[in-house]
VOTIZA-873679 format. One line per field, with one value per residue (C-alpha): residue number from 1; residue in three letters; chain; x, y, z. Coordinates in steps of 0.001 Angstrom, whole numbers, plus 500000, padded with zeros to 6 digits. Each point is the difference from the previous one (the first is absolute). Example, Ala and Ser with C-alpha at 12.3 -4.5 7.8 and 13.67 -1.06 7.14 Angstrom:
# residues 2
pos	1  2 $
code	ALA  SER $
unit	A  A $
X	512300  501370 $
Y	495500  503440 $
Z	507800  499340 $
***
This chain:
# residues 616
pos	1  2  3  4  5  6  7  8  9  10  11  12  13  14  15  16  17  18  19  20  21  22  23  24  25  26  27  28  29  30  31  32  33  34  35  36  37  38  39  40  41  42  43  44  45  46  47  48  49  50  51  52  53  54  55  56  57  58  59  60  61  62  63  64  65  66  67  68  69  70  71  72  73  74  75  76  77  78  79  80  81  82  83  84  85  86  87  88  89  90  91  92  93  94  95  96  97  98  99  100  101  102  103  104  105  106  107  108  109  110  111  112  113  114  115  116  117  118  119  120  121  122  123  124  125  126  127  128  129  130  131  132  133  134  135  136  137  138  139  140  141  142  143  144  145  146  147  148  149  150  151  152  153  154  155  156  157  158  159  160  161  162  163  164  165  166  167  168  169  170  171  172  173  174  175  176  177  178  179  180  181  182  183  184  185  186  187  188  189  190  191  192  193  194  195  196  197  198  199  200  201  202  203  204  205  206  207  208  209  210  211  212  213  214  215  216  217  218  219  220  221  222  223  224  225  226  227  228  229  230  231  232  233  234  235  236  237  238  239  240  241  242  243  244  245  246  247  248  249  250  251  252  253  254  255  256  257  258  259  260  261  262  263  264  265  266  267  268  269  270  271  272  273  274  275  276  277  278  279  280  281  282  283  284  285  286  287  288  289  290  291  292  293  294  295  296  297  298  299  300  301  302  303  304  305  306  307  308  309  310  311  312  313  314  315  316  317  318  319  320  321  322  323  324  325  326  327  328  329  330  331  332  333  334  335  336  337  338  339  340  341  342  343  344  345  346  347  348  349  350  351  352  353  354  355  356  357  358  359  360  361  362  363  364  365  366  367  368  369  370  371  372  373  374  375  376  377  378  379  380  381  382  383  384  385  386  387  388  389  390  391  392  393  394  395  396  397  398  399  400  401  402  403  404  405  406  407  408  409  410  411  412  413  414  415  416  417  418  419  420  421  422  423  424  425  426  427  428  429  430  431  432  433  434  435  436  437  438  439  440  441  442  443  444  445  446  447  448  449  450  451  452  453  454  455  456  457  458  459  460  461  462  463  464  465  466  467  468  469  470  471  472  473  474  475  476  477  478  479  480  481  482  483  484  485  486  487  488  489  490  491  492  493  494  495  496  497  498  499  500  501  502  503  504  505  506  507  508  509  510  511  512  513  514  515  516  517  518  519  520  521  522  523  524  525  526  527  528  529  530  531  532  533  534  535  536  537  538  539  540  541  542  543  544  545  546  547  548  549  550  551  552  553  554  555  556  557  558  559  560  561  562  563  564  565  566  567  568  569  570  571  572  573  574  575  576  577  578  579  580  581  582  583  584  585  586  587  588  589  590  591  592  593  594  595  596  597  598  599  600  601  602  603  604  605  606  607  608  609  610  611  612  613  614  615  616 $
code	MET  ARG  PHE  PRO  VAL  SER  ARG  HIS  ALA  ALA  ALA  PRO  LEU  LEU  ALA  PHE  THR  LEU  ALA  SER  PRO  SER  ILE  SER  ALA  LEU  ALA  ASP  PRO  ALA  ILE  GLU  SER  VAL  VAL  VAL  THR  ALA  ALA  ARG  THR  PRO  GLN  ARG  ALA  ASP  GLU  VAL  ILE  PRO  ASP  THR  THR  VAL  ILE  GLY  SER  GLU  GLU  ILE  ALA  ARG  ALA  GLY  ALA  GLY  SER  VAL  ALA  ASP  LEU  LEU  ARG  ARG  GLN  ARG  GLY  ILE  GLU  ILE  ALA  ARG  ASN  GLY  GLY  PRO  GLY  ALA  SER  THR  SER  VAL  TYR  LEU  ARG  GLY  ALA  ASN  SER  ASN  GLN  ILE  VAL  VAL  LEU  ILE  ASP  GLY  VAL  ARG  ILE  GLY  SER  SER  THR  THR  GLY  ALA  ALA  SER  TRP  ASN  ALA  ILE  PRO  LEU  SER  THR  ILE  ASP  HIS  ILE  GLU  ILE  VAL  TYR  GLY  PRO  LEU  SER  SER  LEU  TYR  GLY  ALA  ASP  ALA  ILE  GLY  GLY  VAL  VAL  GLN  ILE  PHE  THR  LYS  LYS  SER  ALA  GLY  LYS  PRO  ALA  PHE  SER  ALA  GLY  ALA  GLY  ALA  GLY  SER  TYR  GLY  THR  SER  ALA  TYR  ASP  ALA  GLY  VAL  HIS  GLY  ALA  THR  GLY  GLY  ASP  HIS  SER  VAL  SER  TYR  ALA  LEU  SER  GLY  ALA  HIS  GLU  GLU  ALA  SER  GLY  PHE  SER  ALA  THR  ARG  PRO  GLY  ALA  PHE  GLY  TYR  ASN  PRO  ASP  ASP  ASP  GLY  TYR  THR  ARG  ASN  SER  VAL  ASN  GLY  ARG  LEU  THR  VAL  GLN  LEU  ALA  PRO  GLY  ILE  ASP  VAL  GLY  ALA  GLN  PHE  LEU  LYS  SER  ARG  LEU  ARG  ALA  GLN  TYR  ASP  SER  GLY  ALA  SER  SER  TYR  ASP  THR  HIS  ASN  GLU  GLN  ASP  ILE  ASP  SER  TYR  ALA  VAL  PHE  LEU  ASN  GLY  ARG  ILE  LEU  PRO  ASN  TRP  ARG  SER  SER  LEU  GLN  ALA  ALA  ARG  SER  ASN  ASP  LYS  LEU  GLY  SER  PHE  THR  SER  THR  ALA  ALA  SER  GLY  THR  SER  GLN  ILE  ASP  THR  ARG  GLN  ASP  GLU  LEU  THR  TRP  GLN  ASN  THR  ILE  ASP  LEU  GLY  SER  ASP  THR  LEU  GLN  VAL  LEU  PHE  GLY  HIS  ARG  LYS  GLU  GLN  VAL  LEU  SER  SER  SER  SER  ALA  ALA  LEU  ASN  ARG  SER  ARG  VAL  THR  ASN  SER  VAL  ALA  ALA  ALA  TYR  ASP  LEU  ARG  ARG  GLY  SER  HIS  LEU  LEU  ASP  LEU  SER  LEU  ARG  ASN  ASP  HIS  SER  ILE  TYR  GLY  ALA  LYS  THR  THR  GLY  ALA  ALA  GLY  TYR  GLY  TYR  GLU  PHE  SER  ARG  ASP  LEU  ARG  ALA  THR  ALA  SER  VAL  GLY  THR  SER  PHE  ARG  ALA  PRO  THR  TYR  ASN  GLU  LEU  TYR  TYR  PRO  GLY  TYR  GLY  LEU  VAL  THR  ASN  LYS  PRO  GLU  GLN  GLY  ARG  ASN  ALA  GLU  VAL  GLY  ILE  ARG  TYR  ARG  ILE  ALA  GLY  ALA  GLU  LEU  GLN  ALA  ASN  TYR  TYR  ARG  ASN  ARG  LEU  THR  ASP  MET  ILE  VAL  THR  VAL  ASN  PRO  CYS  PRO  SER  ARG  THR  GLY  SER  CYS  ALA  TYR  ASN  VAL  ASN  HIS  ALA  LEU  LEU  GLU  GLY  LEU  THR  MET  SER  ALA  ASP  THR  HIS  VAL  ARG  ASP  LEU  ASP  LEU  ARG  ALA  SER  VAL  ASP  LEU  GLN  ASP  PRO  ARG  ASP  GLU  SER  THR  GLY  LYS  GLN  LEU  ALA  ARG  ARG  SER  ARG  ARG  HIS  ALA  SER  LEU  ALA  ALA  ASP  TYR  THR  VAL  ASP  ARG  LEU  GLY  LEU  GLY  ALA  GLU  LEU  GLN  ALA  SER  SER  SER  ARG  PHE  ASP  ASP  ALA  ALA  ASN  ALA  ASN  ARG  LEU  GLY  GLY  TYR  GLY  LEU  LEU  ASN  LEU  TYR  THR  THR  TRP  ARG  PHE  MET  PRO  ASP  TRP  SER  LEU  LEU  LEU  ARG  LEU  ASP  ASN  THR  LEU  ASP  LYS  ARG  HIS  ASP  LEU  ALA  ARG  ASN  TYR  GLY  THR  ALA  GLY  ARG  SER  TRP  PHE  ALA  ALA  LEU  ARG  TYR  GLY  THR  ARG $
unit	A  A  A  A  A  A  A  A  A  A  A  A  A  A  A  A  A  A  A  A  A  A  A  A  A  A  A  A  A  A  A  A  A  A  A  A  A  A  A  A  A  A  A  A  A  A  A  A  A  A  A  A  A  A  A  A  A  A  A  A  A  A  A  A  A  A  A  A  A  A  A  A  A  A  A  A  A  A  A  A  A  A  A  A  A  A  A  A  A  A  A  A  A  A  A  A  A  A  A  A  A  A  A  A  A  A  A  A  A  A  A  A  A  A  A  A  A  A  A  A  A  A  A  A  A  A  A  A  A  A  A  A  A  A  A  A  A  A  A  A  A  A  A  A  A  A  A  A  A  A  A  A  A  A  A  A  A  A  A  A  A  A  A  A  A  A  A  A  A  A  A  A  A  A  A  A  A  A  A  A  A  A  A  A  A  A  A  A  A  A  A  A  A  A  A  A  A  A  A  A  A  A  A  A  A  A  A  A  A  A  A  A  A  A  A  A  A  A  A  A  A  A  A  A  A  A  A  A  A  A  A  A  A  A  A  A  A  A  A  A  A  A  A  A  A  A  A  A  A  A  A  A  A  A  A  A  A  A  A  A  A  A  A  A  A  A  A  A  A  A  A  A  A  A  A  A  A  A  A  A  A  A  A  A  A  A  A  A  A  A  A  A  A  A  A  A  A  A  A  A  A  A  A  A  A  A  A  A  A  A  A  A  A  A  A  A  A  A  A  A  A  A  A  A  A  A  A  A  A  A  A  A  A  A  A  A  A  A  A  A  A  A  A  A  A  A  A  A  A  A  A  A  A  A  A  A  A  A  A  A  A  A  A  A  A  A  A  A  A  A  A  A  A  A  A  A  A  A  A  A  A  A  A  A  A  A  A  A  A  A  A  A  A  A  A  A  A  A  A  A  A  A  A  A  A  A  A  A  A  A  A  A  A  A  A  A  A  A  A  A  A  A  A  A  A  A  A  A  A  A  A  A  A  A  A  A  A  A  A  A  A  A  A  A  A  A  A  A  A  A  A  A  A  A  A  A  A  A  A  A  A  A  A  A  A  A  A  A  A  A  A  A  A  A  A  A  A  A  A  A  A  A  A  A  A  A  A  A  A  A  A  A  A  A  A  A  A  A  A  A  A  A  A  A  A  A  A  A  A  A  A  A  A  A  A  A  A  A  A  A  A  A  A  A  A  A  A  A  A  A  A  A  A  A  A  A  A  A  A  A  A  A  A  A  A  A  A  A  A  A  A  A  A  A  A  A  A  A  A  A  A  A  A  A  A  A  A  A  A  A  A  A  A  A  A  A  A  A  A  A  A  A  A  A  A  A  A  A  A  A  A  A  A  A  A  A  A  A  A  A  A  A  A  A  A  A  A  A  A  A  A  A  A  A  A  A $
X	210011  500261  500173  500314  497265  497245  501151  497535  502030  502258  497146  500119  503682  499366  496786  501701  501081  496384  498854  500382  498206  502822  502565  501694  500627  503667  502097  500849  503701  500192  499458  503046  502296  502169  501055  502760  500040  496689  501107  503777  499361  498331  496193  497337  498734  496383  500954  501769  498046  501789  499120  502706  500687  502641  501521  500952  502855  497800  498751  503584  501124  497213  501209  502765  502678  497868  501150  498971  498014  498058  499153  498865  497697  497858  499048  497227  500838  503227  500961  503374  501733  503164  502317  500378  500551  500449  503482  498892  499304  496744  497517  497454  496834  498244  496450  501038  503077  503321  502938  501772  496968  500409  502412  501655  501725  502000  499999  499466  502697  498829  501213  499784  501876  500428  500116  496709  498409  498780  501037  501753  497274  501674  503095  498208  500401  496719  501449  501380  496622  497991  496992  498964  497783  498220  498414  497780  499635  502270  502489  502307  499154  501784  502507  500660  500409  498618  497349  497128  498506  501097  502835  501211  502199  501841  501028  502771  500153  500990  501430  497700  500337  502401  502442  498274  501116  498086  500829  498249  500658  497760  499830  497502  499186  502291  503061  499115  501898  500013  501886  499961  501171  499866  500606  498501  499751  500542  501846  498332  501021  500179  502273  498349  501220  497683  501262  498839  501932  498750  501074  498347  500796  497501  500447  498012  500750  496726  498139  500322  499612  498448  497480  499992  499437  502091  503063  503053  497948  502020  498283  502728  499320  500764  500809  501080  502055  499333  502199  499258  501086  498535  500504  499114  501633  498440  501584  498051  502166  497525  496286  498180  503185  501463  502439  500306  500933  498438  500888  498702  501950  498470  501483  497943  501403  497202  500250  497990  499544  501992  499636  500434  503604  501980  501160  499194  498215  499130  499392  501710  497901  501222  497941  501641  498599  501765  498881  501170  497457  499570  496632  499343  497289  500875  496961  497294  497831  502756  501699  502753  501804  502944  500882  502721  499409  501478  498607  501685  498385  502368  499039  502409  499302  502576  500635  502436  501893  502930  499121  496546  499486  498671  497984  500007  497859  500774  497812  500037  497665  501205  497448  500209  496716  499203  496522  498357  496737  498237  496988  497424  497482  498270  501378  503383  502120  502804  502729  502510  503109  501584  502962  500235  502707  499565  502976  500767  503497  500747  498183  500711  498659  502074  497011  498313  502878  498365  498683  497188  499116  496603  499533  496687  497982  496677  497453  497082  497278  497848  496902  497910  496778  497549  498483  501886  503356  501869  503399  501612  503422  501983  503418  502375  502704  502623  502091  501131  496280  499632  497626  497334  497241  497685  497286  497398  496971  498105  496919  498419  496821  499135  496239  500571  502773  499148  499274  502380  500002  502987  500656  503288  501643  503674  502480  503172  502760  502675  503337  501168  502547  503497  498977  497063  502283  503384  500048  501420  497308  497222  500124  499079  501480  496816  497817  498108  498845  496744  497268  497129  496771  498144  496652  498521  497365  499868  497868  500784  497395  500424  497246  500060  503753  500118  501528  498802  501779  499514  502041  499246  502856  500531  503626  500504  503530  501231  503265  500324  503226  499542  501930  498841  500900  500739  501696  498899  503578  501911  499635  499169  498356  500582  498635  497617  497522  496809  497463  497295  499062  497189  500426  496474  498652  498049  501706  497955  501323  498661  501596  498352  500554  497660  500995  503455  499673  501369  498580  501303  498790  500485  498705  501430  497840  502161  500314  503658  500048  501935  497592  501905  499267  497168  502076  500411  503408  502359  500111  497218  496716  496598  499025  502069  499169  501384  498509  501880  498984  502078  498859  501966  499479  502542  503404  498755  499051  498402  499546  498895  500472  498150  501206  498036  500550  498161  501798  502576  501935  503753  500387  498765  498245  497895  500938  501443  497565  501014  497305  498415  500930  499123  502614  499436  502716  499867  502198  500263  502083  500728  501712  500991  502197  499976  502952  499635  497563  499468  498547  498641  498789  498492  499718  497915  498412  497928  503056  498406  501972  499936  501866  501432  501786  499633  502172  501632  499803  498205  500135  497662  499000  502839  500661  502208  500744  501883  501094  500380  501487  499553  500377  497386 $
Y	765795  502868  503174  503104  501813  499091  499331  502670  502624  500340  500563  503824  499939  497848  501676  503286  498477  499826  503327  502121  499461  501870  497216  499632  496656  499075  497488  497341  500466  496522  498368  501784  499580  496995  498563  497488  498969  498132  497204  500624  500815  502970  499912  502432  501622  499105  496278  499850  497942  500916  503355  502320  503716  502079  503230  501959  502413  503104  499015  499302  503414  501664  498262  502581  499015  497447  496427  496888  498922  503291  499437  496435  500827  502146  496798  497609  497147  501523  501423  500948  500406  502042  500833  503692  501908  498776  498612  497931  496267  499336  497125  499552  497917  498622  498780  499622  497885  500873  501563  496638  498414  502158  499369  503209  500150  502723  499340  496299  499711  498996  502265  499709  498989  496319  500849  501943  498589  503458  502545  503172  502361  503086  499504  499695  503247  501405  502174  497030  498251  500003  498026  497429  496921  498630  496547  499060  496484  496938  499536  497333  497753  502560  501665  497451  500669  503110  500962  499587  503486  500836  501313  503568  500514  503282  500883  502560  502464  498328  501026  500737  501789  502805  501220  502019  501784  500759  501812  501345  502055  500649  501292  499919  499831  498422  501068  497715  500241  497604  499807  497444  499677  497314  499206  497258  499073  497403  499645  498646  497240  496219  500041  502710  501072  501450  501659  501810  501568  502157  501217  501777  501711  500798  501322  501502  501278  498348  500040  497997  496287  499438  501665  500254  496561  498160  498036  502112  503174  503006  503172  500766  499801  496701  500478  497786  499977  497661  499612  497666  499088  497484  499003  497534  498986  497709  498874  498310  497151  498990  500491  498596  499460  502507  499984  502553  501024  502211  501304  502135  501299  502019  501145  501481  501663  500613  501330  498532  500705  498155  502067  503649  500369  501909  496776  499603  496655  498922  497057  499456  497928  498770  498163  498848  497925  498715  497812  498731  498534  498343  500067  498081  498642  496336  499382  502360  498972  499284  502763  499220  502181  499275  502347  499919  502514  501056  502292  501209  501452  501578  501695  501532  501953  502545  502718  502910  498726  497667  498238  499075  496774  499571  497229  498844  497472  499244  497583  498880  498220  498365  498803  498179  499857  498336  500822  498595  501331  498072  501371  497335  501836  502417  498098  500281  497341  501116  497801  501369  498695  501917  499841  502353  500257  502129  500925  502000  501212  501702  500707  501110  496552  497180  497664  501819  499519  497255  499237  497989  498979  499604  498291  500506  498823  501533  499852  502267  499801  502940  499124  502501  498763  502700  501265  497485  500686  497296  500119  496906  499855  497483  500309  497839  501574  497684  501297  499008  499596  497315  500360  502703  499982  502944  500509  502456  500056  503050  500274  503019  500380  503040  500450  502931  502354  502049  497300  497306  497680  498058  497307  498494  497747  499671  498745  501689  499726  502050  498571  500996  502799  499542  502042  497648  496988  500899  503341  499328  500069  500416  497575  496305  497638  497914  502764  498911  502050  501927  498831  501879  498995  502761  500201  503105  501255  503251  501991  502886  502175  502871  502497  503352  500454  498829  496775  498374  497056  497881  497069  497836  497839  497503  499003  497531  499608  497055  499506  503769  500974  502457  501016  498033  500435  497683  497949  496313  498707  502502  502990  503392  500776  498487  499725  497048  498285  500364  502303  499744  503255  501034  502818  500736  503032  501798  502547  502346  502545  502430  502042  502440  503047  503014  502436  501199  498369  496553  498400  496931  498429  496827  498507  497047  498236  497332  497770  498927  498002  497434  497076  498517  503037  501743  503202  502420  499709  502766  503273  498996  501895  498556  502858  502202  502005  502455  502571  501932  502634  501413  502963  500791  502851  500899  499760  500475  497184  500204  497077  498890  496736  498891  497052  498654  497153  498688  499214  497227  498344  500274  496601  496426  500183  502951  502005  503081  501723  502218  502500  500296  502862  501888  501770  502503  500612  502688  500483  501875  499421  502527  499185  503551  498934  496815  498509  501809  499431  501191  498014  501497  497608  500464  496836  499640  503330  500163  499208  496938  498026  496304  496910  497273  498391  500711  502856  500578  503324  500798  503070  502925  502411  499972  501409  499047  501804  498553  501152  497336  499908  497119  499677  497843 $
Z	591454  502487  497984  502194  498093  497611  496475  498909  501855  496978  497576  500122  499137  496961  498993  499169  496709  498877  501385  496880  496709  498268  500471  496642  498362  499863  498147  502544  500883  501558  496616  498585  503044  500806  503369  500630  503665  500282  497651  499670  496347  498246  500101  498924  503175  499250  499846  503368  502551  503285  501520  498660  500109  498238  501309  496911  499368  500284  503464  501084  498722  502012  503185  500396  502505  501799  500540  498086  503064  500017  496351  500648  502904  497699  498171  500941  502349  501330  503403  501441  503364  500449  502887  499164  496748  496396  500745  502986  500163  498133  499790  497206  500477  496928  500656  503639  499199  501653  498157  500056  498307  496871  497131  498773  496619  498273  496249  500664  502688  503467  502807  503770  503115  500869  503701  500128  496831  498958  497399  501149  498800  501448  497818  496645  498020  498707  497233  498032  499673  496771  501239  502607  499624  503068  499818  502935  501357  500222  497155  501435  497043  497785  502315  502745  503703  501727  497402  502506  499790  496476  497838  499499  496944  499470  496449  499590  497127  496742  496684  497086  496668  499285  502677  502711  503157  503176  503229  503043  503124  502967  503562  502827  503694  502610  498012  497104  496730  497062  496699  497203  496400  497347  496359  497840  496366  497311  496723  496882  497618  500168  503049  502010  503417  502633  503155  503117  502864  502866  503411  502922  503300  502732  503513  502846  503498  501028  503305  503191  499286  503435  502269  503806  501498  497430  501015  499204  499440  498876  498723  497452  496255  498278  496344  497152  496808  497075  496914  497117  496496  497559  496392  497281  496707  497382  496724  497212  498707  497294  499325  503033  502049  502447  502887  502747  503515  502656  503452  502847  502993  502816  503306  502826  503090  502505  503551  502860  503716  502627  503146  500953  498905  497413  498314  496329  499891  496482  497702  496671  497627  496610  497405  496785  497163  496888  497132  496629  497608  496622  498237  496821  497747  499400  497788  498753  502954  502571  501974  502496  502535  502275  502855  502647  502789  503318  502676  503189  503092  502526  503259  502487  503197  501145  502562  499996  503059  499567  503252  498753  498127  496493  498409  496401  498129  496350  498042  496387  497592  496768  497456  496687  498082  496684  498757  496870  498565  497245  498116  499154  497878  502373  503016  501695  501703  502279  501496  502473  501750  502855  502364  502986  502652  503121  502164  503096  499143  503295  503215  503546  500929  498524  500339  497078  497558  497964  496519  498427  496462  498339  496624  498252  497036  499007  497217  499137  497365  498904  497992  498049  498360  499049  503237  502138  501691  501925  501732  501541  501674  502012  501622  502011  502157  501496  502895  503505  500797  497331  497061  500250  497364  499403  497416  498811  497728  498790  497808  498398  497975  497894  499943  497666  499043  503095  502614  501219  503027  501338  502599  501127  502575  500855  502538  501218  502577  501736  501028  503515  500017  501387  503052  500631  499689  501428  501823  503500  502653  497428  497066  500018  497419  500204  498561  496878  496985  500274  497640  498404  498251  498187  498225  498439  497619  498092  497628  497672  498316  497564  499371  498177  500366  503626  501276  503230  501574  503120  501340  503019  501310  502801  500645  502864  501403  502064  501913  500201  501757  502850  503100  503046  503660  501671  497307  500051  499827  502157  502268  498560  496676  496579  496459  499846  497640  501994  498457  497391  498325  497680  497498  498827  498271  497316  497748  497827  497545  497428  497210  497652  497819  499956  497293  501208  503418  500948  503157  501842  503201  501997  503237  501931  502579  501552  503021  500393  503216  501964  500266  502947  502168  498142  499995  497123  498328  501082  498051  497624  499939  499241  497684  497744  496905  497464  497646  497311  497481  497116  497925  496852  497584  497352  501736  503557  502364  503450  502339  503435  501903  503104  502078  502941  502436  503030  503250  500339  502790  500316  501648  499656  503387  498762  503088  498273  497695  497070  499081  496585  497718  496841  497876  497192  497399  497286  496943  496734  496892  497277  496688  499177  497049  497903  501919  503338  502842  503552  502898  503223  502687  503467  502097  503162  499135  503187  502167  501585  502567  499145  501154  497782  502978  503713  501308  496595  498205  496758  497785  500557  497257  497462  496548  497070  496737  497043  496567  497314  496526  497600  496239  498314 $
***
């Protein structure tokens, strides 16, 4: 393994958790918390074998008007690239895996474009999110195609308890303004009804999406507007049986540069997700759920001149999932049946207007025996590529309540996107699915209120689809199964509490490389880290975040280098009344220039202030 620095280089960052003898002992919050994504069913966090992190509602509230991608890149194992401001096209890399190698769910509904294979991160509204679960490593045996790097599941705000209302308003740099409001609650009785409804508006005049040297450079400001609404309704038909529906609609209008002209060039991005579900307890130990879901991803490019052309790509995913969970003593058996249809409804290229169907069956078994934890899963997906079988096995051993070691192996695959198959002059219908084989080990240790964790992973990809020039079957470039890639790395993290001070840190030492060429994968660094501190006393909170990344390359040939950077963010929160709070945030405090993509702009020093009201 070719780590860029010694593994001991991260020791000072982790050692701070042990530096003070006054660290107070805490009740372990992981024991009391529950996560869903790692096993598709609720699990106690301390029994989850895959490396998992949760972004809670308080951290999301402190993010201000930032994007979901900005929130994610403060977590371990995650990097982003973006072609301009928060409304611009965004890529998220999870443990070095591409955006189209990550499954993204909103309340259990898969989202993403069938032409690019990636989620539209820039269109996801941040204000509607309650919490986010990130599971690292291959999960194709549970979620099917594309779960090579991991799964990110976004949970929107839900109903709970008596009726409650919340609202917020904020303003900041670059002409930013944001407003949101929501109501949620539940009725009592044998046939209870729970409900939640919220909406949000956000806009900014922005800054130039490009810098001098970029194709289409224009120094004008490129702003965005994002509107969203989401809701959920659940009715209890009988004890243990409920039926419900949920939806989310978000529309983003984001300007971009297309030459030094006065034309208004902009993208309009829509993401919609809908689902109806029935949950029931068939027997005391048998729970069953049936969900029918639809998600749409629409992207149009427009200009303000009638003579200029427009382009539009609309894709849709329909899923029907029947999941059965059976408790066998302390063990759990899960059996799942799935049907998924992907469609390109309309496109400027008629060759993309196609559909494909995948039928799936999967089974998982979770065993708990004293200090031993064992997870086994197997899945078969049948599509136009024939039958594709993936599996995973994970084992954990608890040496004591405070020390646990884990080891796991798993296989995964990614189906070629419609662009990689059919786009004129680029796609090849002969392209095969990418395949991944991952192995990893991890250790978690708690001491005096601090938690230390380290995970080493090695994910080897074959038949990776890349752009080659010349194309083997025709002139010009094309998407082609040629490369082998290795996503290898060590992630270390630490969390602790010192009196009124919370400290969190993480370091990623990774070597994501194309084994066919020996080059570093584009836009992925070999070292990145984060450090955060929160100090709370009475109703006042103060915080600081530090993000650091080593250099990257903007291209597969490693010819265009992007410099490393370090960003400092500061914030304060003040709950001046029981239901009222104030947030002040200063991002990129030292006004550092940094590049997430070559010749594309990034924000300098910027501020945001927000006033929030919420009954509890």
